[in-house]
MARBA-3410 file (N, C-alpha, C, O; in Angstrom, 1 decimal):
244
0.4,-1.1,-0.1,-0.2,0.3,-0.2,0.9,1.6,-0.1,0.7,2.7,-0.7 ~ 2.1,1.1,0.8,2.8,2.5,0.8,4.6,2.0,1.1,5.2,0.9,1.3 ~ 4.9,3.1,0.9,6.4,2.8,1.6,7.2,3.9,1.9,7.1,5.1,1.7 ~ 8.3,2.8,2.8,9.3,4.5,3.2,9.9,5.3,2.3,10.2,6.4,2.7 ~ 10.3,4.9,1.0,10.9,5.6,0.0,12.6,4.9,0.6,12.9,4.2,1.6
13.7,5.5,-0.7,14.8,4.5,-0.6,15.7,5.3,0.4,16.8,4.9,0.5 ~ 15.1,6.7,1.5,16.4,7.1,2.8,15.3,6.6,3.9,14.9,7.4,4.7 ~ 14.8,5.4,3.9,13.7,5.6,5.0,14.5,5.8,6.5,13.9,6.3,7.4 ~ 15.8,5.3,6.4,16.2,5.4,7.8,17.2,6.7,8.2,18.0,7.0,9.2 ~ 16.8,7.5,7.0,17.6,9.2,7.4,16.3,9.9,8.0,15.5,10.2,7.2
16.2,10.3,9.3,15.9,11.4,9.3,14.3,11.4,9.9,13.6,12.3,9.8 ~ 14.1,10.1,10.4,12.5,9.7,10.5,11.8,10.8,11.7,10.6,10.9,11.7 ~ 12.4,11.3,12.3,11.7,12.4,13.4,11.8,13.3,12.7,12.8,13.1,11.9 ~ 10.9,14.8,12.5,10.5,15.6,12.1,10.0,16.4,12.7,8.8,16.1,13.0 ~ 10.5,17.7,13.3,10.4,18.9,14.1,9.2,19.4,13.8,9.3,20.5,13.2
8.0,18.8,13.9,7.0,20.0,13.6,6.6,20.9,14.4,5.6,21.5,14.1 ~ 7.2,21.4,15.6,6.7,22.4,16.4,5.7,21.4,17.3,6.0,20.3,17.7 ~ 4.3,22.3,17.5,3.7,21.7,18.8,2.9,20.3,18.0,2.4,20.0,16.9 ~ 3.0,19.7,18.9,2.2,18.4,18.0,0.6,18.4,18.1,-0.2,18.7,19.0 ~ 0.5,18.1,16.6,-1.0,18.6,15.9,-1.6,16.7,16.0,-1.0,15.7,15.7
-3.0,16.9,16.6,-3.5,15.7,17.0,-4.2,15.1,15.8,-4.8,15.9,15.0 ~ -4.2,14.0,15.5,-4.5,13.4,14.0,-5.8,12.3,14.8,-5.6,11.8,16.0 ~ -7.0,12.0,13.9,-7.8,11.0,13.8,-7.5,10.3,13.0,-7.6,10.8,11.8 ~ -7.0,9.1,13.1,-7.0,8.1,11.8,-8.3,7.3,11.5,-8.8,6.6,12.4 ~ -8.6,7.3,10.6,-9.8,6.4,10.3,-9.4,5.6,9.4,-9.1,6.1,8.3
-9.3,4.1,9.3,-8.7,2.9,8.7,-9.1,1.5,9.3,-8.9,1.2,10.5 ~ -9.9,0.7,8.4,-10.3,-0.4,8.9,-9.1,-1.7,9.1,-9.0,-2.5,10.0 ~ -8.1,-1.5,8.0,-7.0,-2.5,7.9,-6.1,-2.5,9.2,-5.2,-1.7,9.5 ~ -6.6,-3.5,9.7,-5.3,-3.4,11.2,-3.7,-3.3,11.0,-3.0,-2.7,11.7 ~ -3.4,-4.0,10.1,-1.8,-3.8,9.9,-1.6,-2.5,9.1,-0.5,-1.9,9.3
-2.7,-2.0,8.2,-2.4,-0.7,7.6,-2.4,0.4,8.7,-1.3,1.0,8.8 ~ -3.2,0.6,9.6,-3.5,1.7,10.7,-2.2,1.3,11.7,-1.6,2.3,12.2 ~ -1.8,0.0,11.8,-0.6,0.0,12.9,0.6,0.6,12.3,1.2,1.1,13.2 ~ 1.2,0.8,11.1,2.1,0.5,10.3,2.0,2.6,10.1,3.0,3.2,10.3 ~ 0.8,3.1,9.9,0.6,4.7,9.6,0.9,5.0,11.4,1.9,5.7,11.6
0.1,4.5,12.5,0.3,5.1,13.5,1.3,5.1,13.6,1.7,6.3,13.5 ~ 2.4,4.2,13.9,3.8,4.0,14.2,4.8,4.9,13.3,6.0,5.2,13.7 ~ 4.5,5.3,12.2,5.2,6.3,11.6,4.6,7.9,11.4,5.3,8.7,10.9 ~ 3.5,8.2,11.8,3.2,9.4,12.4,3.5,9.7,13.7,3.8,10.8,14.0 ~ 3.5,8.5,14.9,4.3,8.9,16.0,5.6,9.3,16.0,6.0,10.1,16.9
6.3,8.7,15.0,7.6,8.8,14.7,8.3,10.3,14.3,9.4,10.8,14.5 ~ 6.8,11.0,13.7,7.1,12.3,13.2,6.2,13.3,14.6,5.7,14.4,14.4 ~ 6.4,12.8,15.5,5.6,13.6,16.9,4.5,14.1,16.7,4.2,15.2,17.1 ~ 3.6,13.3,16.0,2.3,13.7,16.2,1.3,13.0,17.0,1.3,11.8,16.8 ~ 0.4,13.4,17.9,-0.7,12.6,18.4,-1.9,12.0,17.6,-3.0,12.4,17.1
-1.6,11.0,17.8,-3.0,10.1,17.0,-3.8,9.0,17.4,-3.4,8.0,18.0 ~ -4.7,9.1,17.1,-5.8,8.5,17.8,-6.3,7.2,16.7,-5.9,7.8,15.6 ~ -6.8,6.2,16.4,-6.9,5.6,15.4,-8.6,5.1,15.3,-9.0,4.5,16.3 ~ -9.6,5.2,14.4,-10.9,4.4,14.3,-10.9,3.7,13.5,-10.4,4.1,12.5 ~ -11.6,2.5,13.5,-11.4,1.2,12.7,-12.7,1.7,11.7,-12.5,1.4,10.6
-13.8,2.2,11.9,-15.0,2.3,11.3,-15.7,4.0,11.3,-15.7,4.7,12.3 ~ -16.1,4.1,9.9,-17.0,5.4,10.0,-17.7,6.0,11.3,-17.7,7.1,11.9 ~ -18.3,4.9,11.5,-19.7,4.9,13.4,-18.4,5.0,14.7,-18.6,5.6,15.7 ~ -17.3,4.5,14.4,-16.5,4.6,15.5,-16.0,6.3,15.8,-16.0,7.0,16.9 ~ -15.6,6.6,14.1,-14.7,8.1,14.1,-15.8,9.0,14.6,-15.4,9.7,15.5
-17.1,9.2,14.3,-18.3,9.7,14.3,-18.5,10.2,16.1,-18.8,11.3,16.7 ~ -18.3,8.9,16.7,-18.3,8.5,18.4,-17.1,9.7,18.8,-17.3,10.8,19.5 ~ -16.3,9.4,18.5,-15.4,10.0,18.7,-15.0,11.5,18.4,-14.3,12.2,19.1 ~ -15.5,11.9,17.5,-15.8,13.3,16.9,-17.0,14.2,17.8,-17.2,15.4,17.8 ~ -17.7,13.3,18.5,-19.0,13.7,19.4,-18.2,14.7,20.5,-18.5,15.8,20.8
-16.8,13.6,21.0,-16.3,14.1,22.1,-15.1,15.1,22.0,-14.9,16.0,22.8 ~ -14.3,14.8,20.9,-12.9,15.2,20.9,-13.0,16.1,19.4,-13.9,16.0,18.6 ~ -11.9,16.9,19.4,-11.6,17.9,18.3,-10.1,17.6,17.7,-9.2,17.8,18.5 ~ -9.9,17.2,16.6,-8.5,16.9,16.0,-8.1,18.1,14.9,-9.0,18.9,14.6 ~ -6.9,18.3,14.4,-6.3,19.2,13.9,-6.6,18.4,12.6,-7.2,18.8,11.6
-6.0,17.3,12.7,-6.3,16.9,11.4,-7.5,15.2,11.5,-7.8,14.6,12.5 ~ -7.6,14.9,10.3,-8.6,13.8,10.2,-7.9,13.1,8.9,-7.6,13.8,8.0 ~ -7.6,12.0,9.0,-7.0,11.0,7.9,-8.0,9.7,7.5,-8.1,8.7,8.2 ~ -8.7,9.8,6.5,-9.7,9.2,6.5,-9.6,8.1,5.0,-9.3,8.5,3.9 ~ -10.0,6.6,5.4,-9.6,6.1,4.1,-11.3,6.1,3.5,-12.4,5.9,4.1
-11.0,6.3,2.4,-12.6,6.0,1.5,-13.2,5.3,2.0,-14.1,5.6,2.7 ~ -12.7,3.7,1.6,-13.4,2.6,1.9,-13.5,2.0,3.3,-12.6,1.4,3.9 ~ -14.3,2.2,3.7,-14.9,1.8,5.3,-15.8,0.8,5.4,-16.5,0.7,4.4 ~ -16.2,0.2,6.3,-17.2,-0.8,6.7,-18.4,0.2,6.9,-18.2,1.4,7.3 ~ -19.3,-0.1,6.7,-20.3,1.2,7.2,-20.5,2.0,6.3,-20.8,1.8,5.2
-20.3,3.0,7.1,-20.1,4.6,6.8,-18.9,4.8,6.2,-17.9,4.1,6.4 ~ -19.0,5.6,5.2,-17.4,5.6,3.9,-16.7,7.0,4.6,-17.3,8.0,5.1 ~ -15.6,6.7,4.5,-14.7,8.1,4.8,-15.3,9.3,4.3,-15.2,10.3,5.1 ~ -15.8,9.3,3.3,-16.7,10.3,2.5,-17.4,10.7,3.1,-17.5,11.9,3.2 ~ -18.5,10.0,3.9,-19.7,10.4,4.3,-18.9,11.0,5.9,-19.3,12.0,6.5
-18.3,10.6,6.1,-17.5,11.3,7.6,-16.9,12.8,7.5,-16.8,13.8,8.2 ~ -16.5,12.6,6.4,-15.9,14.2,5.8,-17.0,15.0,5.5,-16.9,16.2,5.7 ~ -18.1,14.3,4.9,-19.2,15.3,4.8,-20.0,15.5,6.4,-20.5,16.6,6.7 ~ -20.1,14.5,7.1,-20.8,14.9,8.3,-19.6,16.1,9.3,-20.1,16.9,10.0 ~ -18.6,16.0,9.2,-17.7,16.7,10.2,-17.8,18.2,9.5,-17.9,19.2,10.1
-17.9,18.1,8.1,-18.0,19.9,7.7,-19.5,20.1,8.1,-19.7,21.3,8.5 ~ -20.7,19.2,8.0,-21.9,20.0,8.4,-22.0,20.4,9.7,-22.7,21.3,10.1 ~ -21.0,19.7,10.6,-21.0,20.1,12.1,-20.2,21.1,12.3,-19.9,21.5,13.4 ~ -19.7,21.7,11.2,-18.7,23.3,11.4,-17.4,22.7,12.3,-16.9,23.2,13.3 ~ -16.9,21.4,11.8,-15.5,21.0,12.0,-14.8,21.2,11.3,-14.6,20.4,10.4
-13.9,22.7,11.4,-12.7,22.7,10.0,-11.5,22.5,10.3,-10.5,23.3,10.2 ~ -11.5,21.5,10.6,-9.9,20.6,10.8,-9.4,20.1,9.3,-10.2,19.9,8.5 ~ -8.6,20.1,9.2,-7.9,19.2,8.5,-8.0,17.7,8.0,-7.7,16.7,8.6 ~ -8.5,17.7,6.6,-8.9,16.3,6.2,-8.3,15.8,4.8,-8.4,16.5,3.8 ~ -7.9,14.9,5.0,-6.9,14.1,4.2,-7.6,12.8,3.7,-7.6,12.0,4.7
-8.2,12.3,2.5,-8.6,11.2,2.0,-7.9,10.4,1.3,-7.2,10.9,0.4 ~ -7.8,9.0,1.5,-7.0,7.9,1.5,-7.8,6.6,0.2,-8.8,5.8,0.3 ~ -7.4,6.8,-0.4,-8.1,5.9,-1.3,-7.9,5.5,-2.7,-7.3,6.3,-3.4 ~ -8.4,4.2,-3.4,-7.9,3.8,-4.3,-8.6,4.3,-5.8,-8.3,4.3,-7.0 ~ -9.3,4.7,-5.3,-9.7,5.8,-6.5,-9.2,7.0,-7.1,-9.2,8.1,-6.5
-8.6,6.8,-8.2,-7.7,7.7,-8.9,-8.1,8.4,-10.0,-7.2,8.9,-10.8 ~ -9.5,8.7,-10.4,-10.4,9.3,-11.5,-10.6,10.9,-10.9,-11.2,11.1,-9.9 ~ -9.8,11.8,-11.6,-10.4,13.5,-11.5,-11.5,13.3,-11.2,-11.5,13.6,-10.0 ~ -12.7,12.9,-11.4,-13.9,13.4,-11.3,-14.6,12.9,-9.6,-15.6,13.4,-9.0 ~ -13.8,11.7,-9.2,-13.9,11.2,-7.6,-12.8,12.2,-7.1,-13.2,12.8,-6.1
-11.7,12.5,-7.4,-10.8,13.3,-6.6,-11.9,14.9,-6.1,-12.0,15.5,-5.0 ~ -12.4,15.1,-7.4,-13.5,16.4,-7.5,-14.2,15.7,-6.3,-13.9,16.2,-5.2 ~ -15.1,14.7,-6.2,-16.2,14.7,-5.1,-15.7,14.8,-4.2,-16.5,15.6,-3.6 ~ -14.3,14.4,-3.4,-14.1,14.8,-2.2,-13.4,15.7,-1.8,-13.1,15.9,-0.6 ~ -12.8,16.5,-2.9,-12.7,17.8,-2.5,-13.9,18.7,-1.9,-14.0,19.2,-0.8
-14.9,18.7,-3.2,-16.0,19.3,-2.8,-17.0,18.7,-1.5,-18.0,19.4,-1.0 ~ -16.7,17.5,-1.0,-17.3,17.0,0.1,-16.4,17.7,1.3,-16.8,17.5,2.4 ~ -15.6,18.4,1.2,-14.7,19.1,2.1,-13.4,19.0,2.4,-12.7,19.7,3.1 ~ -13.0,17.8,1.7,-11.6,17.0,2.2,-10.8,18.3,1.8,-11.3,19.3,1.2 ~ -9.4,18.2,2.2,-8.2,19.3,1.8,-7.4,18.9,1.0,-6.7,19.7,0.4
-7.3,17.4,0.9,-6.3,17.0,0.2,-6.7,15.5,0.1,-7.5,15.0,0.9 ~ -6.2,14.8,-0.9,-6.3,13.5,-1.5,-5.0,13.1,-1.9,-4.1,13.8,-2.4 ~ -5.1,11.5,-1.5,-4.1,10.3,-1.2,-4.3,9.4,-2.4,-5.4,8.9,-2.2 ~ -3.8,8.9,-3.3,-4.4,7.8,-3.7,-3.4,6.7,-3.4,-2.2,7.0,-3.2 ~ -3.8,5.2,-3.3,-3.0,4.2,-2.7,-2.5,3.6,-4.1,-3.2,3.6,-5.2
-1.5,3.1,-3.9,-0.4,3.1,-3.1,0.3,4.4,-2.9,0.5,5.1,-3.8 ~ 0.8,4.7,-1.4,1.5,5.8,-1.5,2.9,5.8,-0.4,3.2,4.9,0.3 ~ 3.5,6.7,-0.5,4.9,7.1,0.7,4.5,7.3,1.6,3.4,7.9,1.8 ~ 5.1,6.9,2.5,4.9,7.7,3.8,5.4,8.9,3.9,4.8,9.8,4.5 ~ 6.8,9.3,3.4,6.9,9.9,3.3,6.3,11.6,2.5,6.5,12.8,2.7
5.6,10.7,1.3,4.7,11.9,0.8,3.6,12.5,1.9,3.4,13.7,2.3 ~ 3.2,11.3,2.3,1.9,11.7,3.4,3.0,12.6,4.6,2.5,13.7,4.8 ~ 3.7,12.5,5.1,4.5,13.8,6.1,4.5,14.9,5.4,4.3,16.0,5.9 ~ 4.9,14.6,4.0,5.0,16.2,3.6,3.6,16.9,3.5,3.5,18.1,3.8 ~ 2.7,16.4,3.2,1.6,17.1,2.7,0.9,17.5,4.2,0.3,18.5,4.3
1.0,16.6,5.1,0.6,16.9,6.2,1.3,18.4,6.7,0.6,19.4,7.1 ~ 2.5,18.4,6.7,3.2,19.6,6.6,2.6,20.7,6.2,2.0,21.6,6.8 ~ 2.9,20.4,4.7,2.3,21.6,3.7,0.5,22.0,4.5,0.0,23.1,4.6 ~ 0.1,20.9,4.9,-1.8,21.3,5.2,-1.6,22.3,6.5,-2.4,23.2,6.5 ~ -0.6,22.3,7.7,-0.5,22.5,8.6,0.4,23.9,8.5,0.6,24.6,9.5
0.8,24.1,7.2,1.5,25.5,7.2,0.1,26.3,6.4,0.2,27.5,6.2 ~ -0.7,25.8,6.1,-2.3,27.0,5.8,-2.7,27.7,7.0,-2.7,27.3,8.1 ~ -3.1,28.9,6.5,-3.6,29.5,7.4,-4.9,29.0,7.9,-5.5,28.3,7.1 ~ -5.5,29.1,8.9,-6.1,28.0,9.8,-7.5,29.4,9.5,-7.2,30.5,9.3 ~ -8.7,28.9,9.4,-9.9,29.5,10.0,-9.5,29.8,11.3,-8.7,29.2,12.0
-10.5,31.3,11.7,-10.3,31.8,13.0,-12.0,31.6,13.4,-13.0,32.2,13.1 ~ -11.6,30.1,14.6,-12.7,29.7,14.9,-13.5,30.3,15.8,-12.8,30.5,16.8 ~ -14.8,30.7,15.9,-15.4,31.7,16.7,-15.8,33.4,16.0,-16.5,34.3,16.6 ~ -14.9,33.3,14.4,-14.5,34.7,14.0,-15.8,34.7,13.1,-16.3,33.6,12.7 ~ -16.3,35.9,12.9,-17.3,36.5,12.0,-16.5,37.6,11.1,-15.7,38.4,11.7
-16.6,37.7,9.9,-16.3,38.7,8.9,-17.6,39.3,8.4,-18.4,38.6,7.8 ~ -17.8,40.8,8.8,-18.7,41.4,7.7,-17.7,42.7,7.1,-16.8,43.4,7.6 ~ -18.3,42.5,5.8,-18.4,43.6,5.1,-20.1,43.9,4.3,-20.8,43.2,3.6 ~ -20.1,45.3,4.9,-21.6,45.8,4.3,-22.8,44.4,4.5,-22.7,44.2,5.7 ~ -23.4,43.8,4.2,-23.8,42.9,4.3,-23.6,41.2,3.9,-24.4,40.3,3.7
-22.4,41.4,3.7,-21.8,40.0,3.3,-21.4,39.7,4.7,-20.8,40.5,5.3 ~ -21.9,38.5,5.2,-21.4,38.1,6.6,-21.0,36.5,6.4,-21.7,35.6,5.9 ~ -19.8,36.2,7.0,-19.3,35.3,6.9,-18.8,34.6,8.6,-17.8,34.9,9.2 ~ -19.6,33.6,9.0,-19.4,33.3,10.1,-18.6,31.8,9.9,-18.9,30.9,9.2 ~ -17.5,32.1,10.7,-16.4,30.7,10.6,-16.9,30.0,11.4,-17.2,29.1,10.6
-17.4,29.5,12.8,-17.8,28.7,13.3,-19.1,28.1,13.5,-19.6,27.4,14.4 ~ -19.8,28.8,12.3,-21.3,28.2,12.3,-21.3,27.7,10.4,-22.2,27.3,9.8 ~ -19.9,28.1,9.9,-20.0,27.6,8.4,-20.7,28.3,7.4,-20.6,28.1,6.2 ~ -21.6,29.5,8.1,-22.2,29.8,6.8,-21.9,31.1,6.5,-21.0,31.8,7.1 ~ -22.8,31.7,5.3,-22.3,32.9,4.7,-23.9,33.3,4.7,-24.9,32.5,4.6
-23.8,34.8,4.8,-25.2,35.8,4.5,-24.6,36.5,3.5,-23.4,36.7,3.3 ~ -25.7,36.8,2.9,-25.5,38.5,1.6,-27.0,38.9,1.5,-27.7,38.3,0.7 ~ -27.4,40.1,2.4,-28.2,41.0,2.1,-29.7,40.0,3.3,-30.9,40.2,3.2 ~ -29.2,39.1,4.2,-30.0,38.4,5.2,-30.3,37.2,4.5,-31.1,36.7,5.2 ~ -30.0,36.6,3.6,-30.0,35.3,2.9,-28.8,34.4,3.1,-27.5,34.5,3.0
-29.7,33.3,3.5,-28.4,32.3,3.6,-27.6,31.9,2.2,-28.5,31.5,1.3 ~ -26.4,31.8,1.8,-26.2,31.7,0.9,-24.9,30.3,0.9,-23.8,30.5,1.4 ~ -25.3,28.9,0.2,-24.9,28.1,0.3,-23.5,27.7,-0.4,-23.3,27.4,-1.6 ~ -22.7,27.8,0.6,-20.6,27.2,-0.6,-20.5,26.0,-0.1,-20.8,25.5,0.9 ~ -19.9,25.5,-1.2,-19.3,24.2,-0.9,-17.6,24.7,0.0,-17.0,25.8,0.0
-17.2,23.7,0.6,-16.0,23.9,1.6,-15.0,24.6,0.9,-14.4,25.5,1.6 ~ -14.6,24.6,-0.2,-13.7,24.7,-0.8,-14.0,26.6,-0.9,-13.2,27.5,-0.4 ~ -15.2,26.9,-1.6,-15.3,28.2,-2.1,-15.9,28.9,-0.9,-16.0,30.1,-1.1 ~ -16.4,28.4,0.5,-16.0,28.9,1.5,-14.7,29.7,2.3,-14.6,30.8,2.8 ~ -13.6,28.4,2.2,-12.4,28.7,2.3,-11.8,29.9,1.5,-11.2,30.8,2.1
-12.2,29.9,0.2,-11.5,31.0,-0.6,-12.1,32.5,0.1,-11.5,33.5,0.6 ~ -13.6,32.3,-0.2,-14.3,33.6,0.2,-13.8,33.8,1.6,-13.9,35.0,1.8 ~ -13.4,33.2,2.6,-13.1,33.2,4.0,-11.6,34.1,3.8,-11.5,35.2,4.4 ~ -10.5,33.6,3.0,-9.3,34.2,2.7,-9.6,35.9,1.9,-9.1,37.0,2.3 ~ -10.1,35.8,1.0,-10.2,36.9,0.1,-11.3,38.1,1.8,-10.6,39.0,2.3
-12.1,38.1,2.1,-12.6,38.8,3.0,-11.8,39.0,4.2,-11.9,40.0,4.8 ~ -10.8,37.9,4.8,-9.9,38.3,5.7,-8.7,39.6,5.0,-8.1,40.5,5.4 ~ -8.9,39.2,4.1,-7.7,40.1,3.1,-8.1,41.3,2.3,-7.4,41.8,1.5 ~ -9.4,41.9,2.6,-10.3,42.8,1.5,-9.5,43.5,1.0,-8.6,43.9,1.7 ~ -9.7,44.0,-0.3,-8.7,45.3,-1.2,-7.7,44.6,-1.4,-7.3,44.9,-2.5
-6.9,43.5,-0.7,-5.6,43.5,-1.5,-5.6,42.4,-2.1,-6.2,41.4,-1.8 ~ -4.9,42.7,-3.5,-4.5,42.0,-4.7,-3.6,41.2,-4.1,-2.7,41.4,-3.4 ~ -4.3,39.6,-4.9,-3.1,38.8,-4.2,-3.2,37.5,-5.9,-4.1,37.1,-6.5 ~ -2.0,37.4,-6.1,-1.9,36.5,-7.6,-2.5,35.3,-7.2,-2.8,34.7,-6.1 ~ -2.5,34.7,-8.8,-3.3,32.9,-8.3,-2.5,32.4,-8.0,-2.8,31.2,-8.2
-1.2,32.6,-7.6,0.1,31.6,-6.6,-0.1,31.7,-5.5,-0.4,30.7,-4.8 ~ -0.2,33.1,-5.0,-0.7,33.4,-3.4,-1.7,32.4,-3.2,-1.6,31.4,-2.6 ~ -3.0,32.9,-3.9,-4.2,32.1,-3.5,-3.7,30.6,-3.6,-4.2,30.0,-2.7 ~ -3.1,30.1,-4.2,-3.0,28.5,-4.6,-2.4,28.1,-2.9,-2.8,27.3,-2.1 ~ -1.2,29.1,-2.8,-0.6,28.9,-1.6,-1.2,28.9,-0.2,-0.7,28.5,0.9
-2.3,29.6,-0.5,-2.9,29.8,1.1,-4.7,28.9,1.4,-5.3,28.7,2.4 ~ -5.0,28.7,-0.2,-6.0,27.8,-0.2,-6.1,26.7,-0.4,-7.0,26.0,0.0 ~ -5.0,26.2,-1.4,-5.0,25.0,-2.0,-3.5,24.4,-1.8,-2.9,23.7,-2.6 ~ -3.3,24.7,-0.7,-1.6,24.8,-0.5,-0.7,23.6,-0.6,0.5,23.7,-0.4 ~ -1.7,21.9,-1.0,-0.9,20.8,-0.8,-1.1,20.3,-1.9,-0.7,19.1,-2.2
-2.0,21.1,-2.9,-2.8,20.6,-4.0,-1.6,20.8,-5.3,-1.3,21.9,-5.7 ~ -1.1,19.4,-6.0,-0.2,19.8,-7.0,-0.9,20.4,-8.0,-0.6,21.5,-8.5 ~ -2.3,19.6,-8.4,-2.8,19.3,-9.6,-3.9,20.7,-9.4,-4.8,20.7,-10.2 ~ -3.8,21.8,-8.5,-4.5,23.1,-8.7,-3.7,23.9,-9.2,-2.5,23.9,-8.9 ~ -4.3,24.6,-10.1,-3.9,26.0,-11.2,-4.3,27.2,-11.1,-5.1,27.6,-10.2
-3.7,28.1,-12.3,-4.3,29.4,-12.0,-5.9,28.9,-12.6,-6.8,29.6,-12.1 ~ -6.1,28.2,-13.3,-7.5,27.7,-13.9,-8.6,27.6,-13.0,-9.6,28.2,-13.0 ~ -8.2,26.8,-12.2,-8.6,26.3,-10.6,-9.1,27.8,-10.0,-10.4,28.0,-9.9 ~ -8.3,28.9,-9.7,-8.7,30.1,-9.7,-9.9,30.6,-10.0,-10.9,31.0,-9.4 ~ -9.7,30.7,-11.3,-10.8,31.6,-12.2,-12.1,30.6,-12.1,-13.1,31.2,-12.1
-12.2,29.4,-11.9,-13.0,28.6,-12.0,-13.9,28.7,-11.1,-15.1,28.6,-11.3 ~ -13.4,28.8,-9.5,-13.7,29.4,-8.1,-14.3,30.9,-8.1,-15.5,31.3,-7.9 ~ -13.0,31.7,-8.5,-14.0,33.0,-8.6,-15.3,33.2,-9.3,-16.2,34.0,-8.9 ~ -15.5,32.2,-10.6,-16.7,32.7,-11.1,-18.1,32.0,-10.6,-19.3,32.2,-10.8 ~ -17.2,30.7,-9.6,-18.5,30.3,-8.7,-19.2,31.4,-7.6,-20.3,31.8,-7.4
-17.7,31.9,-7.0,-18.4,32.9,-6.0,-19.3,34.3,-6.7,-20.3,34.7,-6.3 ~ -18.8,34.5,-7.5,-19.6,35.7,-8.4,-21.1,35.4,-9.3,-21.8,36.3,-9.8 ~ -21.2,34.0,-9.2,-22.5,33.5,-9.4,-23.3,33.3,-8.5,-24.5,33.1,-8.8 ~ -22.8,33.4,-6.8,-23.6,32.8,-6.2,-23.6,34.1,-5.2,-24.6,34.3,-4.5 ~ -22.3,35.2,-5.2,-22.7,36.2,-4.4,-23.1,37.9,-5.1,-23.6,38.6,-4.2
-22.9,38.3,-6.1,-23.0,39.1,-6.8,-24.1,39.6,-6.8,-25.0,38.7,-6.8 ~ -24.7,41.0,-6.9,-26.0,41.3,-7.2,-25.9,41.7,-8.6,-25.0,42.4,-9.0 ~ -27.1,41.0,-9.6,-27.0,41.4,-10.9,-27.3,42.6,-11.3,-28.2,43.1,-10.7 ~ -26.7,43.4,-12.5,-26.4,44.6,-12.8,-25.7,45.5,-12.0,-25.8,46.8,-12.2 ~ -24.7,45.0,-10.9,-23.6,45.9,-9.9,-22.4,44.9,-10.8,-22.3,43.9,-11.6
-21.3,46.0,-10.2,-20.0,45.2,-10.5,-19.6,44.3,-9.8,-19.8,44.6,-8.6 ~ -19.1,43.3,-9.9,-18.7,42.4,-9.2,-17.8,42.5,-8.0,-16.9,43.3,-8.1 ~ -18.0,42.0,-7.0,-16.8,42.5,-5.6,-16.0,41.5,-5.4,-15.5,41.1,-4.4 ~ -15.9,40.8,-6.8,-14.2,40.1,-7.0,-13.7,40.7,-8.2,-13.9,40.4,-9.4 ~ -13.2,41.3,-7.9,-12.4,42.1,-9.0,-11.3,41.5,-9.6,-10.4,41.1,-8.7
-11.1,41.2,-10.8,-9.7,41.4,-11.1,-8.9,42.3,-12.2,-9.2,42.9,-13.2 ~ -7.4,41.9,-11.5,-6.5,42.7,-12.0,-5.6,42.1,-13.0,-4.7,41.2,-12.7 ~ -5.8,42.6,-14.1,-5.0,42.2,-15.6,-3.5,41.6,-15.0,-2.6,42.4,-14.8 ~ -3.5,40.4,-15.0,-2.1,40.4,-15.5,-0.9,40.6,-13.7,0.3,40.6,-13.4 ~ -2.6,40.6,-13.2,-1.6,40.4,-11.5,-2.6,39.4,-10.3,-2.2,38.6,-9.5
-3.5,39.8,-10.6,-4.4,38.7,-9.6,-5.7,39.2,-9.3,-6.3,39.9,-10.1 ~ -6.3,39.0,-8.1,-7.6,39.0,-7.3,-7.7,39.5,-6.2,-6.9,39.4,-5.4 ~ -8.9,40.2,-6.0,-9.1,40.9,-4.6,-10.9,40.8,-4.4,-11.7,40.8,-5.3 ~ -11.2,40.7,-3.3,-12.5,41.1,-2.8,-12.9,42.7,-2.7,-12.7,43.2,-1.6 ~ -13.4,43.4,-3.7,-13.7,44.9,-3.5,-14.3,45.0,-2.5,-15.3,44.2,-2.4
-14.0,45.8,-1.6,-15.5,46.2,-0.4,-16.0,46.9,-1.2,-16.9,46.3,-1.7 ~ -15.9,48.2,-1.7,-16.6,49.0,-2.4,-17.8,48.4,-3.3,-18.7,49.2,-3.6 ~ -17.8,46.8,-3.8,-18.7,46.3,-4.4,-19.7,45.9,-3.9,-20.8,46.0,-4.4 ~ -19.4,45.3,-2.5,-20.1,44.5,-1.7,-21.4,44.7,-1.7,-22.2,44.1,-1.0
END
């Protein structure tokens, strides 16, 4: 399923600073043991669940920095656990592990709220690198509410309102809007946006940004008025507070 790479005996312990907590959801006992041992060697705090139902029970009482979810689980799938976590407002980082390699399936996972996607078989060093990249990403400020005129984004409730009307957003749309509202009127290049919102996804590109800006315009702009999402030609994008 996975490997340690050619230099497995070198630098097994990586200083990640404060120990991040991980809930690993994997029904294969042998695989779970190997992954748990590896993650602990990287100084992560790890708890293991063997099913989606067990994971949800644990999440009722505990919060984690990261969820590592195997897609194919007995009973509730990892995808369903991911969707449930996001519906409950849990903004932890989520990595899906799966044999599904098609782009359409990856899109399903990301739109369900996953932050990253790792296809089996994978190298444990790649998993570590992706975890470090995700942890470098600025987190939503839990409990914070951002408001610009009648546009309100509530991080704790994972809700967006425009003119008093709820606007349902997919998790990645929400993350992009949160980043732009937090930095209103500042122009960011596509690369800067990718590094902050799509930090660990190698396949994300400037085209990805354009697509999501279009989605936000369609859902949040007022017909007949200038878009609040301003494109600065050859530079990048910003949320223009004057046009909200």
